[in-house]
N, CA, C and O atoms as CSV, one atom per row, in Angstrom:
chain,resi,resn,atom,element,x,y,z
A,1,MET,N,N,0.697,-23.547,2.955
A,1,MET,CA,C,-0.415,-22.724,2.517
A,1,MET,C,C,-0.606,-21.571,3.495
A,1,MET,O,O,-0.679,-21.781,4.706
A,2,ARG,N,N,-0.687,-20.344,2.961
A,2,ARG,CA,C,-0.839,-19.164,3.796
A,2,ARG,C,C,-2.315,-18.870,4.024
A,2,ARG,O,O,-3.133,-18.974,3.110
A,3,LYS,N,N,-2.631,-18.509,5.231
A,3,LYS,CA,C,-3.993,-18.105,5.542
A,3,LYS,C,C,-4.066,-16.593,5.473
A,3,LYS,O,O,-3.188,-15.901,5.990
A,4,SER,N,N,-5.113,-16.072,4.833
A,4,SER,CA,C,-5.251,-14.633,4.708
A,4,SER,C,C,-6.043,-14.023,5.860
A,4,SER,O,O,-6.051,-12.803,6.024
A,5,LYS,N,N,-6.691,-14.834,6.640
A,5,LYS,CA,C,-7.467,-14.323,7.764
A,5,LYS,C,C,-7.021,-15.009,9.043
A,5,LYS,O,O,-6.589,-16.161,9.035
A,6,ILE,N,N,-7.135,-14.284,10.125
A,6,ILE,CA,C,-6.825,-14.830,11.436
A,6,ILE,C,C,-8.151,-15.099,12.128
A,6,ILE,O,O,-8.949,-14.182,12.323
A,7,GLU,N,N,-8.384,-16.327,12.494
A,7,GLU,CA,C,-9.642,-16.686,13.147
A,7,GLU,C,C,-9.589,-16.289,14.628
A,7,GLU,O,O,-8.588,-16.514,15.307
A,8,VAL,N,N,-10.671,-15.701,15.108
A,8,VAL,CA,C,-10.773,-15.297,16.507
A,8,VAL,C,C,-12.102,-15.784,17.069
A,8,VAL,O,O,-12.932,-16.324,16.337
A,9,LYS,N,N,-12.299,-15.594,18.351
A,9,LYS,CA,C,-13.530,-16.047,19.007
A,9,LYS,C,C,-14.748,-15.338,18.433
A,9,LYS,O,O,-14.639,-14.239,17.890
A,10,ALA,N,N,-15.900,-15.969,18.556
A,10,ALA,CA,C,-17.153,-15.412,18.049
A,10,ALA,C,C,-17.435,-14.060,18.698
A,10,ALA,O,O,-17.223,-13.867,19.895
A,11,GLY,N,N,-17.915,-13.141,17.883
A,11,GLY,CA,C,-18.264,-11.818,18.386
A,11,GLY,C,C,-17.161,-10.786,18.209
A,11,GLY,O,O,-17.420,-9.587,18.315
A,12,THR,N,N,-15.944,-11.224,17.944
A,12,THR,CA,C,-14.862,-10.274,17.697
A,12,THR,C,C,-14.551,-10.259,16.210
A,12,THR,O,O,-14.700,-11.283,15.543
A,13,PRO,N,N,-14.116,-9.108,15.669
A,13,PRO,CA,C,-13.883,-9.004,14.229
A,13,PRO,C,C,-12.716,-9.875,13.776
A,13,PRO,O,O,-11.795,-10.152,14.545
A,14,VAL,N,N,-12.771,-10.301,12.522
A,14,VAL,CA,C,-11.708,-11.086,11.925
A,14,VAL,C,C,-10.728,-10.114,11.267
A,14,VAL,O,O,-11.132,-9.291,10.446
A,15,ALA,N,N,-9.454,-10.200,11.617
A,15,ALA,CA,C,-8.440,-9.301,11.083
A,15,ALA,C,C,-7.783,-9.925,9.857
A,15,ALA,O,O,-7.503,-11.124,9.835
A,16,LEU,N,N,-7.539,-9.106,8.841
A,16,LEU,CA,C,-6.825,-9.574,7.668
A,16,LEU,C,C,-5.323,-9.481,7.922
A,16,LEU,O,O,-4.851,-8.560,8.588
A,17,ARG,N,N,-4.595,-10.426,7.396
A,17,ARG,CA,C,-3.149,-10.449,7.561
A,17,ARG,C,C,-2.526,-9.418,6.637
A,17,ARG,O,O,-2.866,-9.354,5.455
A,18,GLN,N,N,-1.614,-8.607,7.169
A,18,GLN,CA,C,-0.940,-7.604,6.367
A,18,GLN,C,C,0.138,-8.255,5.523
A,18,GLN,O,O,0.905,-9.083,6.015
A,19,THR,N,N,0.198,-7.882,4.249
A,19,THR,CA,C,1.255,-8.367,3.378
A,19,THR,C,C,2.445,-7.429,3.484
A,19,THR,O,O,2.320,-6.314,3.992
A,20,LYS,N,N,3.587,-7.875,3.008
A,20,LYS,CA,C,4.767,-7.012,3.016
A,20,LYS,C,C,4.547,-5.802,2.118
A,20,LYS,O,O,4.990,-4.698,2.434
A,21,LYS,N,N,3.863,-6.012,1.002
A,21,LYS,CA,C,3.552,-4.903,0.099
A,21,LYS,C,C,2.699,-3.852,0.806
A,21,LYS,O,O,2.950,-2.656,0.658
A,22,SER,N,N,1.698,-4.281,1.569
A,22,SER,CA,C,0.843,-3.325,2.283
A,22,SER,C,C,1.617,-2.624,3.397
A,22,SER,O,O,1.356,-1.458,3.690
A,23,GLN,N,N,2.561,-3.322,4.015
A,23,GLN,CA,C,3.395,-2.698,5.038
A,23,GLN,C,C,4.307,-1.643,4.422
A,23,GLN,O,O,4.515,-0.583,5.011
A,24,VAL,N,N,4.855,-1.929,3.235
A,24,VAL,CA,C,5.698,-0.947,2.540
A,24,VAL,C,C,4.862,0.271,2.172
A,24,VAL,O,O,5.315,1.402,2.351
A,25,LEU,N,N,3.660,0.065,1.664
A,25,LEU,CA,C,2.778,1.182,1.317
A,25,LEU,C,C,2.488,2.035,2.547
A,25,LEU,O,O,2.480,3.264,2.468
A,26,GLU,N,N,2.257,1.397,3.655
A,26,GLU,CA,C,2.004,2.118,4.909
A,26,GLU,C,C,3.223,2.966,5.300
A,26,GLU,O,O,3.078,4.117,5.712
A,27,MET,N,N,4.430,2.385,5.166
A,27,MET,CA,C,5.655,3.132,5.487
A,27,MET,C,C,5.845,4.309,4.531
A,27,MET,O,O,6.251,5.392,4.953
A,28,LEU,N,N,5.551,4.099,3.243
A,28,LEU,CA,C,5.693,5.168,2.256
A,28,LEU,C,C,4.690,6.289,2.509
A,28,LEU,O,O,5.002,7.460,2.293
A,29,ASN,N,N,3.494,5.941,2.964
A,29,ASN,CA,C,2.488,6.954,3.300
A,29,ASN,C,C,2.889,7.765,4.523
A,29,ASN,O,O,2.458,8.908,4.674
A,30,GLY,N,N,3.702,7.194,5.389
A,30,GLY,CA,C,4.136,7.871,6.604
A,30,GLY,C,C,5.190,8.938,6.371
A,30,GLY,O,O,5.564,9.641,7.310
A,31,GLY,N,N,5.673,9.078,5.159
A,31,GLY,CA,C,6.704,10.066,4.847
A,31,GLY,C,C,7.909,9.382,4.250
A,31,GLY,O,O,7.852,8.202,3.904
A,32,GLY,N,N,8.984,10.105,4.130
A,32,GLY,CA,C,10.192,9.584,3.512
A,32,GLY,C,C,10.774,8.412,4.273
A,32,GLY,O,O,11.040,8.511,5.471
A,33,VAL,N,N,10.973,7.301,3.580
A,33,VAL,CA,C,11.546,6.111,4.191
A,33,VAL,C,C,12.613,5.559,3.248
A,33,VAL,O,O,12.420,5.531,2.033
A,34,SER,N,N,13.718,5.131,3.802
A,34,SER,CA,C,14.810,4.601,2.984
A,34,SER,C,C,14.630,3.112,2.748
A,34,SER,O,O,13.882,2.436,3.454
A,35,VAL,N,N,15.338,2.615,1.734
A,35,VAL,CA,C,15.297,1.188,1.418
A,35,VAL,C,C,15.856,0.382,2.588
A,35,VAL,O,O,15.348,-0.693,2.905
A,36,VAL,N,N,16.894,0.897,3.224
A,36,VAL,CA,C,17.509,0.207,4.365
A,36,VAL,C,C,16.502,0.100,5.515
A,36,VAL,O,O,16.422,-0.933,6.180
A,37,ALA,N,N,15.741,1.163,5.745
A,37,ALA,CA,C,14.730,1.142,6.820
A,37,ALA,C,C,13.640,0.118,6.518
A,37,ALA,O,O,13.178,-0.583,7.418
A,38,ILE,N,N,13.227,0.031,5.246
A,38,ILE,CA,C,12.213,-0.949,4.855
A,38,ILE,C,C,12.761,-2.356,5.052
A,38,ILE,O,O,12.094,-3.224,5.614
A,39,ALA,N,N,13.988,-2.570,4.579
A,39,ALA,CA,C,14.613,-3.893,4.692
A,39,ALA,C,C,14.763,-4.317,6.149
A,39,ALA,O,O,14.501,-5.470,6.490
A,40,ASP,N,N,15.183,-3.393,7.009
A,40,ASP,CA,C,15.338,-3.706,8.430
A,40,ASP,C,C,13.992,-3.989,9.103
A,40,ASP,O,O,13.872,-4.925,9.893
A,41,ALA,N,N,12.989,-3.179,8.786
A,41,ALA,CA,C,11.679,-3.331,9.423
A,41,ALA,C,C,11.012,-4.657,9.053
A,41,ALA,O,O,10.305,-5.251,9.868
A,42,LEU,N,N,11.241,-5.116,7.816
A,42,LEU,CA,C,10.581,-6.335,7.351
A,42,LEU,C,C,11.493,-7.558,7.373
A,42,LEU,O,O,11.077,-8.655,7.003
A,43,SER,N,N,12.729,-7.365,7.805
A,43,SER,CA,C,13.725,-8.449,7.842
A,43,SER,C,C,13.906,-9.096,6.470
A,43,SER,O,O,13.861,-10.317,6.326
A,44,ILE,N,N,14.112,-8.235,5.465
A,44,ILE,CA,C,14.337,-8.697,4.104
A,44,ILE,C,C,15.598,-8.029,3.560
A,44,ILE,O,O,16.161,-7.144,4.204
A,45,SER,N,N,16.039,-8.450,2.376
A,45,SER,CA,C,17.215,-7.851,1.750
A,45,SER,C,C,16.853,-6.498,1.142
A,45,SER,O,O,15.677,-6.193,0.942
A,46,LYS,N,N,17.869,-5.694,0.852
A,46,LYS,CA,C,17.624,-4.399,0.208
A,46,LYS,C,C,16.998,-4.604,-1.170
A,46,LYS,O,O,16.114,-3.847,-1.569
A,47,GLN,N,N,17.456,-5.631,-1.900
A,47,GLN,CA,C,16.893,-5.899,-3.224
A,47,GLN,C,C,15.409,-6.238,-3.128
A,47,GLN,O,O,14.622,-5.811,-3.973
A,48,ALA,N,N,15.024,-6.991,-2.122
A,48,ALA,CA,C,13.609,-7.318,-1.924
A,48,ALA,C,C,12.810,-6.058,-1.585
A,48,ALA,O,O,11.654,-5.929,-1.988
A,49,ALA,N,N,13.420,-5.135,-0.848
A,49,ALA,CA,C,12.756,-3.870,-0.522
A,49,ALA,C,C,12.541,-3.041,-1.790
A,49,ALA,O,O,11.472,-2.461,-1.979
A,50,TYR,N,N,13.560,-2.984,-2.662
A,50,TYR,CA,C,13.406,-2.287,-3.941
A,50,TYR,C,C,12.284,-2.921,-4.760
A,50,TYR,O,O,11.497,-2.215,-5.391
A,51,SER,N,N,12.211,-4.229,-4.749
A,51,SER,CA,C,11.186,-4.953,-5.492
A,51,SER,C,C,9.791,-4.615,-4.968
A,51,SER,O,O,8.864,-4.423,-5.755
A,52,LEU,N,N,9.638,-4.543,-3.656
A,52,LEU,CA,C,8.337,-4.202,-3.068
A,52,LEU,C,C,7.933,-2.768,-3.399
A,52,LEU,O,O,6.756,-2.490,-3.625
A,53,ILE,N,N,8.912,-1.853,-3.429
A,53,ILE,CA,C,8.614,-0.468,-3.835
A,53,ILE,C,C,8.119,-0.473,-5.278
A,53,ILE,O,O,7.167,0.233,-5.610
A,54,GLY,N,N,8.758,-1.262,-6.136
A,54,GLY,CA,C,8.316,-1.394,-7.526
A,54,GLY,C,C,6.923,-1.981,-7.630
A,54,GLY,O,O,6.134,-1.549,-8.470
A,55,ASP,N,N,6.605,-2.958,-6.792
A,55,ASP,CA,C,5.260,-3.545,-6.774
A,55,ASP,C,C,4.209,-2.492,-6.423
A,55,ASP,O,O,3.137,-2.448,-7.026
A,56,VAL,N,N,4.525,-1.651,-5.447
A,56,VAL,CA,C,3.600,-0.585,-5.051
A,56,VAL,C,C,3.413,0.385,-6.209
A,56,VAL,O,O,2.291,0.812,-6.483
A,57,LYS,N,N,4.509,0.740,-6.897
A,57,LYS,CA,C,4.429,1.639,-8.057
A,57,LYS,C,C,3.558,1.037,-9.149
A,57,LYS,O,O,2.713,1.726,-9.722
A,58,ARG,N,N,3.758,-0.245,-9.441
A,58,ARG,CA,C,2.999,-0.901,-10.499
A,58,ARG,C,C,1.515,-1.024,-10.166
A,58,ARG,O,O,0.693,-1.203,-11.064
A,59,SER,N,N,1.170,-0.931,-8.904
A,59,SER,CA,C,-0.246,-0.998,-8.531
A,59,SER,C,C,-0.953,0.346,-8.723
A,59,SER,O,O,-2.153,0.452,-8.473
A,60,GLY,N,N,-0.219,1.373,-9.166
A,60,GLY,CA,C,-0.843,2.655,-9.487
A,60,GLY,C,C,-0.536,3.788,-8.533
A,60,GLY,O,O,-1.061,4.887,-8.710
A,61,VAL,N,N,0.289,3.565,-7.532
A,61,VAL,CA,C,0.638,4.613,-6.574
A,61,VAL,C,C,1.853,5.375,-7.110
A,61,VAL,O,O,2.839,4.762,-7.520
A,62,VAL,N,N,1.783,6.708,-7.107
A,62,VAL,CA,C,2.901,7.529,-7.577
A,62,VAL,C,C,3.844,7.769,-6.406
A,62,VAL,O,O,3.437,8.281,-5.363
A,63,ILE,N,N,5.115,7.394,-6.589
A,63,ILE,CA,C,6.127,7.494,-5.536
A,63,ILE,C,C,7.247,8.410,-5.998
A,63,ILE,O,O,7.663,8.354,-7.155
A,64,SER,N,N,7.736,9.252,-5.096
A,64,SER,CA,C,8.877,10.106,-5.422
A,64,SER,C,C,10.034,9.770,-4.495
A,64,SER,O,O,9.852,9.189,-3.425
A,65,GLY,N,N,11.220,10.146,-4.930
A,65,GLY,CA,C,12.410,9.910,-4.126
A,65,GLY,C,C,13.193,11.192,-3.957
A,65,GLY,O,O,13.254,12.018,-4.868
A,66,ALA,N,N,13.790,11.358,-2.798
A,66,ALA,CA,C,14.617,12.531,-2.513
A,66,ALA,C,C,15.786,12.090,-1.647
A,66,ALA,O,O,15.634,11.255,-0.755
A,67,VAL,N,N,16.955,12.663,-1.920
A,67,VAL,CA,C,18.132,12.323,-1.132
A,67,VAL,C,C,18.087,13.094,0.178
A,67,VAL,O,O,17.966,14.319,0.193
A,68,LYS,N,N,18.187,12.354,1.279
A,68,LYS,CA,C,18.190,12.953,2.607
A,68,LYS,C,C,19.255,12.240,3.423
A,68,LYS,O,O,19.252,11.011,3.502
A,69,ASP,N,N,20.154,12.981,4.021
A,69,ASP,CA,C,21.239,12.418,4.833
A,69,ASP,C,C,22.077,11.405,4.044
A,69,ASP,O,O,22.540,10.407,4.597
A,70,GLY,N,N,22.264,11.672,2.750
A,70,GLY,CA,C,23.101,10.821,1.923
A,70,GLY,C,C,22.447,9.547,1.431
A,70,GLY,O,O,23.114,8.728,0.799
A,71,ALA,N,N,21.158,9.349,1.701
A,71,ALA,CA,C,20.450,8.143,1.254
A,71,ALA,C,C,19.132,8.553,0.599
A,71,ALA,O,O,18.528,9.559,0.972
A,72,MET,N,N,18.700,7.771,-0.370
A,72,MET,CA,C,17.440,8.036,-1.054
A,72,MET,C,C,16.281,7.641,-0.140
A,72,MET,O,O,16.253,6.540,0.411
A,73,HIS,N,N,15.334,8.552,0.007
A,73,HIS,CA,C,14.125,8.308,0.801
A,73,HIS,C,C,12.921,8.419,-0.126
A,73,HIS,O,O,12.807,9.371,-0.899
A,74,TYR,N,N,12.038,7.454,-0.046
A,74,TYR,CA,C,10.871,7.394,-0.915
A,74,TYR,C,C,9.606,7.721,-0.134
A,74,TYR,O,O,9.505,7.441,1.061
A,75,SER,N,N,8.633,8.324,-0.838
A,75,SER,CA,C,7.342,8.615,-0.211
A,75,SER,C,C,6.254,8.645,-1.283
A,75,SER,O,O,6.543,8.771,-2.473
A,76,VAL,N,N,5.011,8.528,-0.850
A,76,VAL,CA,C,3.864,8.554,-1.760
A,76,VAL,C,C,3.555,9.997,-2.117
A,76,VAL,O,O,3.434,10.858,-1.245
A,77,VAL,N,N,3.426,10.248,-3.431
A,77,VAL,CA,C,3.053,11.570,-3.917
A,77,VAL,C,C,1.558,11.618,-4.164
A,77,VAL,O,O,0.883,12.579,-3.794
A,78,GLN,N,N,1.048,10.562,-4.799
A,78,GLN,CA,C,-0.365,10.513,-5.157
A,78,GLN,C,C,-0.867,9.100,-4.947
A,78,GLN,O,O,-0.273,8.136,-5.430
A,79,LYS,N,N,-1.956,8.990,-4.227
A,79,LYS,CA,C,-2.527,7.671,-3.959
A,79,LYS,C,C,-3.169,7.109,-5.219
A,79,LYS,O,O,-3.472,7.844,-6.159
A,80,LYS,N,N,-3.370,5.813,-5.225
A,80,LYS,CA,C,-3.965,5.101,-6.344
A,80,LYS,C,C,-5.380,5.602,-6.600
A,80,LYS,O,O,-6.175,5.750,-5.671
A,81,LYS,N,N,-5.686,5.859,-7.862
A,81,LYS,CA,C,-7.023,6.305,-8.233
A,81,LYS,C,C,-7.878,5.096,-8.601
A,81,LYS,O,O,-7.379,4.096,-9.116
A,82,ALA,N,N,-9.160,5.208,-8.331
A,82,ALA,CA,C,-10.090,4.140,-8.702
A,82,ALA,C,C,-10.261,4.133,-10.208
A,82,ALA,O,O,-10.275,5.195,-10.829
A,83,LYS,N,N,-10.390,2.970,-10.802
A,83,LYS,CA,C,-10.570,2.846,-12.244
A,83,LYS,C,C,-11.973,3.304,-12.628
A,83,LYS,O,O,-12.902,3.216,-11.826
A,84,ALA,N,N,-12.121,3.795,-13.865
A,84,ALA,CA,C,-13.409,4.283,-14.346
A,84,ALA,C,C,-14.474,3.193,-14.281
A,84,ALA,O,O,-15.625,3.472,-13.947
A,85,LYS,N,N,-14.097,1.952,-14.598
A,85,LYS,CA,C,-15.057,0.852,-14.561
A,85,LYS,C,C,-15.578,0.630,-13.140
A,85,LYS,O,O,-16.765,0.369,-12.943
A,86,THR,N,N,-14.685,0.734,-12.153
A,86,THR,CA,C,-15.076,0.570,-10.757
A,86,THR,C,C,-16.055,1.664,-10.359
A,86,THR,O,O,-17.051,1.404,-9.685
A,87,LEU,N,N,-15.763,2.893,-10.783
A,87,LEU,CA,C,-16.644,4.012,-10.451
A,87,LEU,C,C,-18.008,3.857,-11.132
A,87,LEU,O,O,-19.036,4.204,-10.551
A,88,ALA,N,N,-18.017,3.337,-12.358
A,88,ALA,CA,C,-19.261,3.184,-13.102
A,88,ALA,C,C,-20.200,2.182,-12.437
A,88,ALA,O,O,-21.419,2.303,-12.560
A,89,PHE,N,N,-19.652,1.208,-11.744
A,89,PHE,CA,C,-20.481,0.211,-11.087
A,89,PHE,C,C,-20.753,0.536,-9.624
A,89,PHE,O,O,-21.266,-0.307,-8.888
A,90,GLY,N,N,-20.415,1.746,-9.199
A,90,GLY,CA,C,-20.766,2.184,-7.861
A,90,GLY,C,C,-19.883,1.654,-6.758
A,90,GLY,O,O,-20.307,1.611,-5.603
A,91,LYS,N,N,-18.656,1.243,-7.080
A,91,LYS,CA,C,-17.778,0.697,-6.058
A,91,LYS,C,C,-16.742,1.710,-5.592
A,91,LYS,O,O,-16.001,1.438,-4.648
A,92,GLY,N,N,-16.676,2.861,-6.231
A,92,GLY,CA,C,-15.675,3.857,-5.883
A,92,GLY,C,C,-16.196,4.877,-4.903
A,92,GLY,O,O,-17.329,4.780,-4.433
A,93,ALA,N,N,-15.365,5.861,-4.593
A,93,ALA,CA,C,-15.705,6.877,-3.603
A,93,ALA,C,C,-16.641,7.935,-4.166
A,93,ALA,O,O,-17.287,8.644,-3.395
A,94,SER,N,N,-16.735,8.064,-5.488
A,94,SER,CA,C,-17.518,9.155,-6.064
A,94,SER,C,C,-18.853,8.676,-6.641
A,94,SER,O,O,-19.199,9.002,-7.776
A,95,VAL,N,N,-19.586,7.913,-5.862
A,95,VAL,CA,C,-20.898,7.444,-6.272
A,95,VAL,C,C,-21.912,8.553,-6.034
A,95,VAL,O,O,-21.952,9.146,-4.956
A,96,SER,N,N,-22.721,8.828,-7.029
A,96,SER,CA,C,-23.698,9.904,-6.948
A,96,SER,C,C,-24.864,9.495,-6.046
A,96,SER,O,O,-25.260,8.330,-6.008
A,97,ASP,N,N,-25.405,10.482,-5.319
A,97,ASP,CA,C,-26.579,10.238,-4.492
A,97,ASP,C,C,-27.871,10.371,-5.276
A,97,ASP,O,O,-28.946,10.042,-4.775
A,98,ALA,N,N,-27.764,10.864,-6.530
A,98,ALA,CA,C,-28.951,11.070,-7.346
A,98,ALA,C,C,-29.544,9.724,-7.742
A,98,ALA,O,O,-28.809,8.788,-8.059
A,99,PRO,N,N,-30.886,9.623,-7.726
A,99,PRO,CA,C,-31.505,8.356,-8.128
A,99,PRO,C,C,-31.285,8.084,-9.608
A,99,PRO,O,O,-31.204,9.016,-10.407
A,100,SER,N,N,-31.190,6.821,-9.972
A,100,SER,CA,C,-31.001,6.454,-11.376
A,100,SER,C,C,-32.351,6.479,-12.083
A,100,SER,O,O,-33.399,6.333,-11.452
A,101,HIS,N,N,-32.313,6.668,-13.406
A,101,HIS,CA,C,-33.568,6.754,-14.180
A,101,HIS,C,C,-33.877,5.454,-14.795
A,101,HIS,O,O,-34.889,5.321,-15.484
C-alpha cells in the first residue's frame, strides 16, 4: 500500500509525495525534454515514459514536440484549464470579488 503523505514532526508541514506523472509534467514545463531523458531521470523504460506523456496529455495539458539534435523533445504549450463547473463553484482562479445577490 502506497502512502500519499510523508509524516513529519509536529509543527512542520506535511509534504505530498510526487507521482511520476507529476514529475513528467514538471520536466515538460521546464522546456523541451526527450523521452530518453524522462526515462533516465525516473529509471523507467522509454515505453513507460511515452505512456506518462500520454497521461499528461489526457489530463488536459497541450504538449508539442520538436526535433532537436536528432531526437524528439516535448514541452508544454498550454497548461490545463479549469473546468466550467469548477469555476462556477468558486474553486478556480477566476472567482469574482463581487458579492452574490
